[in-house]
C-alpha positions in Angstrom: -138.3 110.6 -54.8 -138.0 107.8 -57.4 -137.7 110.3 -60.1 -134.9 112.1 -58.3 -133.0 108.8 -57.7 -133.4 108.0 -61.4 -131.8 111.4 -62.3 -128.9 110.8 -59.8 -128.4 107.3 -61.1 -128.3 108.6 -64.7 -125.7 111.2 -63.9 -123.5 108.5 -62.2 -123.8 106.3 -65.2 -122.8 109.1 -67.6 -119.8 110.0 -65.5 -118.7 106.4 -65.4 -118.9 106.2 -69.2 -116.9 109.4 -69.7 -114.2 108.1 -67.4 -114.1 104.7 -69.2 -113.9 106.6 -72.6 -111.0 108.7 -71.5 -109.1 105.6 -70.2 -109.8 103.8 -73.5 -108.4 106.7 -75.6 -105.2 106.7 -73.6 -104.6 103.0 -74.0 -102.6 103.5 -77.2 -99.6 104.6 -75.2 -97.5 102.2 -73.2 -98.4 102.4 -69.5 -95.8 104.4 -67.5 -93.6 102.4 -65.3 -93.6 103.5 -61.7 -90.5 105.7 -61.0 -87.7 104.0 -59.1 -86.6 105.8 -55.9 -83.2 107.6 -56.1 -80.6 105.3 -54.7 -78.0 106.6 -52.3 -74.4 106.4 -53.8 -72.3 103.6 -52.6 -68.9 104.1 -50.9 -67.1 103.0 -54.0 -69.0 105.6 -56.1 -68.2 108.3 -53.6 -64.4 107.5 -53.7 -64.5 107.4 -57.5 -66.1 110.9 -57.8 -63.8 112.4 -55.2 -60.8 111.0 -57.0 -62.0 112.6 -60.3 -62.5 116.0 -58.6 -59.0 115.8 -57.0 -57.3 115.0 -60.3 -55.9 118.3 -61.8 -56.8 119.1 -65.4 -53.6 118.6 -67.4 -52.1 122.0 -68.6 -49.7 122.7 -71.4 -46.1 123.3 -70.0 -44.7 126.9 -70.6 -43.0 127.4 -73.9 -39.3 126.6 -73.6 -36.9 128.7 -75.7 -34.0 126.4 -74.5 -31.8 129.1 -73.0 -31.4 131.1 -76.2 -30.1 134.7 -76.2 -32.0 137.1 -78.4 -30.1 140.3 -79.3 -31.7 143.7 -80.1 -29.3 145.9 -82.0 -29.0 149.7 -81.9 -26.4 152.4 -82.2 -26.6 154.0 -78.8 -26.6 151.4 -76.0 -23.7 151.7 -73.6 -24.9 149.5 -70.8 -27.4 146.7 -71.8 -28.3 146.1 -68.1 -28.5 149.6 -66.4 -29.5 149.8 -62.8 -33.1 151.0 -62.4 -33.4 154.7 -61.4 -37.1 154.7 -60.3 -39.9 152.3 -59.1 -41.2 151.8 -62.6 -37.8 150.7 -64.0 -37.4 148.4 -61.0 -40.8 146.8 -61.6 -40.1 146.5 -65.4 -36.8 144.8 -64.7 -38.5 142.3 -62.3 -41.3 141.7 -64.8 -38.8 140.9 -67.6 -36.6 138.7 -65.3 -39.7 136.6 -64.4 -40.9 135.9 -68.0 -37.3 135.2 -69.2 -37.0 132.6 -66.4 -40.4 131.1 -67.1 -39.8 130.7 -70.8 -36.0 130.0 -70.5 -34.5 132.7 -72.7 -32.5 136.0 -72.4 -33.1 139.2 -74.3 -30.5 141.9 -74.4 -29.5 145.1 -76.3 -26.2 145.6 -78.1 -24.6 148.5 -79.8 -23.3 147.1 -83.1 -21.8 150.3 -84.5 -22.1 154.1 -84.8 -25.0 155.8 -86.5 -22.9 156.5 -89.5 -21.9 152.8 -90.1 -25.0 151.1 -88.7 -26.9 150.7 -92.0 -24.0 149.1 -93.8 -23.5 146.7 -90.9 -27.1 145.7 -90.9 -27.3 145.1 -94.7 -24.0 143.3 -95.1 -24.5 141.1 -92.1 -27.9 139.9 -93.4 -26.6 139.4 -96.9 -23.8 137.3 -95.6 -26.4 135.0 -93.9 -25.0 135.8 -90.4 -27.1 138.8 -89.2 -25.4 140.9 -86.5 -28.6 140.6 -84.3 -32.0 139.0 -84.1 -33.8 142.3 -84.2 -32.6 145.6 -85.5 -33.7 149.1 -84.5 -33.6 151.2 -87.7 -33.6 154.9 -88.3 -36.1 155.6 -91.0 -33.3 156.7 -93.2 -31.9 153.1 -93.0 -35.0 151.3 -94.0 -35.1 151.7 -97.8 -32.0 149.6 -98.7 -32.8 146.4 -96.8 -36.5 146.6 -97.6 -36.0 146.9 -101.4 -33.3 144.2 -101.3 -35.7 141.7 -99.7 -33.7 141.4 -96.5 -36.5 141.9 -94.0 -38.8 139.2 -92.5 -42.6 139.6 -93.1 -43.6 140.0 -89.5 -47.3 139.6 -90.0 -46.7 135.9 -90.8 -45.5 135.2 -87.2 -48.0 133.9 -84.7 -46.9 136.1 -81.8 -47.5 139.4 -83.5 -51.1 140.7 -83.7 -50.8 144.2 -85.1 -54.4 144.9 -84.3 -53.3 145.2 -80.6 -53.3 148.7 -79.2 -49.6 148.6 -78.3 -48.4 148.6 -81.9 -48.0 151.9 -83.6 -50.4 152.2 -86.5 -48.5 154.9 -88.4 -45.4 152.7 -88.6 -47.4 149.6 -89.5 -48.9 151.6 -92.4 -45.6 152.9 -93.5 -43.9 149.4 -93.4 -46.7 147.5 -95.2 -45.6 146.6 -98.7 -47.2 144.0 -101.0 -49.6 143.0 -98.4 -47.0 142.2 -95.7 -45.7 144.1 -92.6 -41.9 144.4 -92.6 -41.4 146.8 -89.7 -43.0 147.7 -86.4 -42.9 150.1 -83.4 -44.7 150.3 -80.1 -46.3 153.1 -78.2 -46.7 156.7 -79.1 -44.7 158.5 -81.8 -42.1 160.8 -80.3 -43.1 164.5 -80.6 -41.3 165.9 -83.5 -41.5 168.9 -85.8 -42.8 172.2 -84.4 -41.9 175.9 -83.9 -39.9 177.3 -81.0 -40.0 181.0 -80.3 -38.2 183.5 -78.0 -40.7 185.1 -75.7 -38.6 188.2 -74.9 -38.2 189.1 -78.6 -42.0 188.9 -79.1 -42.6 191.1 -76.1 -40.0 193.7 -77.3 -41.8 193.8 -80.7 -45.0 194.7 -78.9 -46.6 191.2 -79.0 -47.9 189.0 -76.2 -45.1 186.6 -75.4 -47.6 183.7 -75.4 -49.3 184.8 -78.7 -48.4 181.5 -80.6 -50.1 179.5 -77.8 -53.2 181.6 -78.0 -53.4 181.3 -81.8 -52.9 177.6 -81.6 -55.6 177.2 -79.0 -58.0 179.1 -81.1 -57.2 177.3 -84.3 -55.8 180.5 -85.7 -52.2 179.5 -86.0 -51.7 179.9 -89.7 -49.0 180.7 -92.2 -50.2 184.3 -92.2 -50.0 184.5 -88.4 -46.4 183.1 -88.4 -45.4 185.6 -91.2 -46.9 188.5 -89.3 -44.8 187.6 -86.2 -41.7 187.2 -88.4 -42.3 190.6 -90.0 -42.8 192.4 -86.6 -39.9 190.7 -84.9 -37.5 191.5 -87.8 -36.1 194.7 -86.4 -33.3 197.2 -87.1 -32.7 198.3 -83.5 -29.7 200.5 -84.1 -31.0 202.1 -87.3 -28.0 201.1 -89.5 -30.2 199.7 -92.2 -29.4 196.1 -91.3 -31.8 194.1 -89.0 -30.3 193.2 -85.6 -33.0 190.6 -85.0 -34.7 188.4 -87.7 -38.1 186.8 -87.5 -36.9 183.2 -88.2 -34.0 181.0 -89.0 -34.1 177.2 -89.4 -32.5 174.2 -90.9 -34.0 174.3 -94.4 -35.1 170.6 -94.3 -37.1 171.3 -91.2 -38.7 174.5 -92.3 -39.7 173.5 -95.9 -40.8 170.1 -94.7 -43.2 171.9 -92.3 -44.4 174.1 -95.1 -45.2 171.1 -97.4 -47.0 168.9 -94.9 -49.0 171.7 -93.4 -50.4 172.5 -96.9 -51.7 168.9 -97.4 -48.8 168.1 -99.7 -46.0 165.5 -99.6 -42.6 164.8 -101.2 -43.4 161.2 -102.1 -46.9 159.7 -102.5 -48.3 156.2 -102.9 -50.9 155.2 -105.5 -52.0 151.7 -106.3 -49.2 150.4 -104.1 -46.5 152.3 -105.9 -44.4 155.3 -104.9 -44.5 158.4 -107.0 -42.9 161.8 -107.0 -45.5 164.2 -105.5 -43.4 167.4 -105.8 -45.2 168.5 -108.9 -48.6 168.7 -107.3 -50.1 172.2 -106.8 -50.2 172.2 -103.0 -46.5 171.3 -102.9 -45.4 174.1 -105.2 -47.6 176.6 -103.2 -45.9 175.5 -100.0 -42.4 176.1 -101.4 -43.4 179.5 -102.7 -44.7 180.7 -99.4 -41.7 179.5 -97.5 -39.3 181.0 -100.0 -41.2 184.3 -99.7 -40.0 184.7 -96.1 -36.4 184.8 -97.5 -37.3 187.2 -100.2 -39.0 189.6 -97.8 -36.0 189.6 -95.5 -37.6 187.9 -92.5 -35.3 184.9 -92.6 -31.7 185.3 -91.3 -29.3 185.4 -94.3 -27.3 182.3 -95.0 -23.7 182.8 -93.7 -20.8 182.5 -96.1 -19.3 179.6 -94.1 -22.6 177.7 -93.9 -21.1 174.7 -95.6 -18.7 174.1 -92.7 -20.9 175.5 -90.0 -24.2 173.9 -91.2 -26.0 174.3 -87.9 -25.3 178.0 -87.6 -29.0 178.8 -87.0 -28.9 177.0 -83.6 -26.6 179.6 -82.0 -28.6 182.4 -83.6 -31.7 181.3 -81.8 -29.9 180.6 -78.5 -28.3 184.1 -78.6 -31.6 185.9 -79.2 -30.8 187.0 -82.8 -33.9 185.2 -84.3 -37.4 185.1 -82.8 -38.5 181.7 -84.2 -37.0 178.4 -85.3 -38.7 175.4 -86.9 -37.2 172.3 -85.3 -37.9 169.0 -83.8 -39.0 168.7 -80.2 -35.7 167.1 -79.0 -34.1 170.5 -79.4 -35.4 171.3 -75.9 -32.1 169.9 -74.6 -30.3 172.4 -76.8 -32.2 175.3 -75.2 -32.0 174.1 -71.6 -29.4 176.8 -70.6 -30.8 179.5 -72.8 -31.2 182.8 -70.9 -34.4 183.8 -72.6 -37.7 182.0 -72.1 -39.1 180.1 -75.0 -42.2 178.3 -76.1 -43.1 175.5 -78.5 -46.1 175.1 -80.9 -47.0 172.8 -83.8 -46.3 174.0 -87.3 -49.0 176.5 -88.5 -51.5 175.5 -91.1 -51.4 176.5 -94.8 -54.4 177.4 -96.9 -55.0 173.8 -98.0 -54.0 172.0 -94.8 -53.9 171.8 -91.0 -51.5 172.6 -88.2 -49.1 169.7 -88.7 -46.2 167.8 -87.3 -44.1 165.4 -89.4 -43.0 162.2 -87.6 -39.7 160.4 -87.9 -39.7 157.2 -86.0 -37.3 154.4 -85.4 -38.5 151.1 -86.9 -38.0 147.6 -85.6 -37.2 144.9 -88.2 -36.1 141.3 -88.2 -33.6 139.7 -90.7 -35.2 137.5 -93.4 -32.4 134.9 -92.8 -34.1 133.6 -89.7 -35.7 130.2 -90.3 -39.3 129.9 -89.3 -38.6 128.3 -85.9 -36.1 131.0 -84.9 -38.3 133.8 -86.2 -41.2 132.5 -84.1 -39.0 132.3 -81.0 -37.7 135.8 -81.5 -41.3 137.1 -82.1 -42.5 135.4 -79.0 -39.7 137.0 -76.9 -40.0 140.4 -78.4 -43.8 140.5 -77.9 -43.2 139.8 -74.2 -40.4 142.4 -74.1 -42.8 145.1 -75.4 -45.6 144.4 -73.0 -46.5 147.1 -70.5 -45.3 146.4 -67.0 -48.3 145.2 -64.9 -49.6 148.0 -62.8 -48.6 150.8 -65.2 -50.1 152.4 -68.3 -49.3 155.2 -70.7 -51.8 157.7 -69.4 -49.0 159.6 -67.7 -47.0 160.0 -70.9 -46.8 163.8 -70.4 -45.0 163.6 -67.1 -41.6 163.0 -68.6 -41.9 166.3 -70.7 -42.6 168.8 -67.9 -39.0 169.1 -66.8 -37.9 169.6 -70.4 -39.9 172.7 -71.1 -40.1 176.2 -69.7 -43.9 176.3 -69.4 -46.8 173.9 -69.0 -48.6 175.0 -72.1 -46.1 173.3 -74.4 -46.8 170.0 -72.7 -50.5 170.3 -72.1 -51.6 172.1 -75.3 -49.0 171.5 -78.0 -47.8 167.9 -77.5 -51.3 166.4 -77.4 -52.0 167.8 -80.9 -49.2 165.6 -82.2 -51.3 162.5 -81.5 -54.5 163.7 -83.2 -54.6 162.0 -86.6 -55.4 165.3 -88.5 -52.2 166.9 -87.1 -49.5 164.3 -87.7 -48.2 162.2 -90.5 -45.2 160.1 -91.5 -43.2 161.0 -94.6 -42.7 158.3 -97.2 -39.5 160.0 -98.5 -37.3 157.9 -96.2 -38.5 154.8 -97.9 -36.7 155.7 -101.1 -33.0 155.0 -101.1 -30.8 157.7 -102.7 -33.1 160.8 -102.2 -33.3 163.4 -99.5 -35.3 166.5 -98.5 -32.1 168.5 -99.1 -32.4 167.8 -102.8 -35.3 170.2 -102.7 -34.5 172.6 -99.8 -30.8 173.3 -100.1 -31.1 175.3 -103.3 -34.0 177.2 -102.0 -32.1 178.1 -98.8 -29.2 179.3 -100.8 -31.3 181.2 -103.3 -29.8 179.2 -106.1 -33.1 178.0 -107.6 -36.7 179.2 -107.5 -39.4 176.8 -106.2 -40.5 175.9 -109.7 -36.8 175.2 -110.8 -36.1 173.0 -107.8 -39.2 170.9 -108.5 -38.2 170.5 -112.1 -34.7 169.4 -111.0 -35.9 166.6 -108.7 -38.5 165.4 -111.2 -35.6 164.1 -113.3 -33.2 163.4 -110.4 -35.5 161.2 -108.4 -37.3 159.0 -110.9 -34.6 156.3 -111.2 -34.6 155.9 -107.4 -38.4 155.7 -107.3 -38.5 153.1 -110.1 -36.0 151.0 -108.1 -38.1 151.2 -105.0 -41.1 150.1 -107.0 -39.2 147.1 -108.3 -39.0 148.7 -111.8 -35.3 149.2 -112.0 -34.3 149.7 -115.6 -30.6 149.2 -114.9 -29.7 152.8 -115.7 
């Protein structure tokens, strides 16, 4: 028993020594103070916290434009405050009234002159230091003069414009970017533009499916050759007198040859290293003119009337009256055909051997006069940015709805128009950015048979260079 007790005592002694050692090792640290119990808040502390929670966080007051009126100028407005005709217009009006009241300003539209005098009014009023409006809607044809004269405000320098936002049109932004600054803008989708209308009855009478162009377009087989084949087969001498009674095509030369050029991956004016240049001498351009001109030479295009100088749009009646099967024109011509007896369809311009099915856009551009001081320009930008916001509760997904009543069939709306918004099927021409030149400089002589494609290219090479130099800021004074 004694030996057992000795063992037990020894174990107790060792354990005690271990405990003492561990305690000694931990003695280098300050002993922990016993934790104080959490005290209940006093009445005064409660009142102070409740007062802090009840005090609102200060907010910045709404921007105040001090009752200013901001004018958007155009050449068509007849009533700046028309009564809404549908629910969306009612909601848009209410939305605009609310933000104008909140920020204390008025924005309105004003017709400052007819289309023919509009450009001169814009330019002269800005140069005088007293612009006719705060914002100008400009036809592309009106842009070159004020841009090259330095009369437009660099919009990208204004805080309220963020051109990476989806609402701003990227094609217009690209076109209006010069020397690193954006001088013009547009919102939303481009308007549908250049395409080919055709008379369904005339195709059927020529032994073709009246919807053949739609089918060719849907199968990516709508080519120059396909259009030429339709033109050949619909050019018909019905009474056998040796003169066609129906021709395959007749168009405004600027529309037809413009379609030929852009659908063959060519252009009238190009940009390289930030400078404009004459692109009419490039191989794809000449090939496009030669193909278009060949339809005249083969007799598929309606002959130019003797009085065409006075009756320049003679081709419109020829299509309406069923004397031509196809016409290259812009989409807005649907209003011209609304009472036409024959049914008609609409497709994009067919693709050339070097290009794609293509439309060419022409879009109105929004600009601001450079004469605004910085404060005024920022106020105008702030107001216009709000003005162009989509009305809450609506979006642009239903953009096609407006077009159904304008066309004779759904395929134009559901198959043709969507192509216009695919990047590979649409582009903006830079020609309108050069003051003093026009598509007609190339196309009128071809239409009249006065010059061959090579001769007309040679002519504009010399004719256009001074205008291009001026647009590039290299005016020699000649």
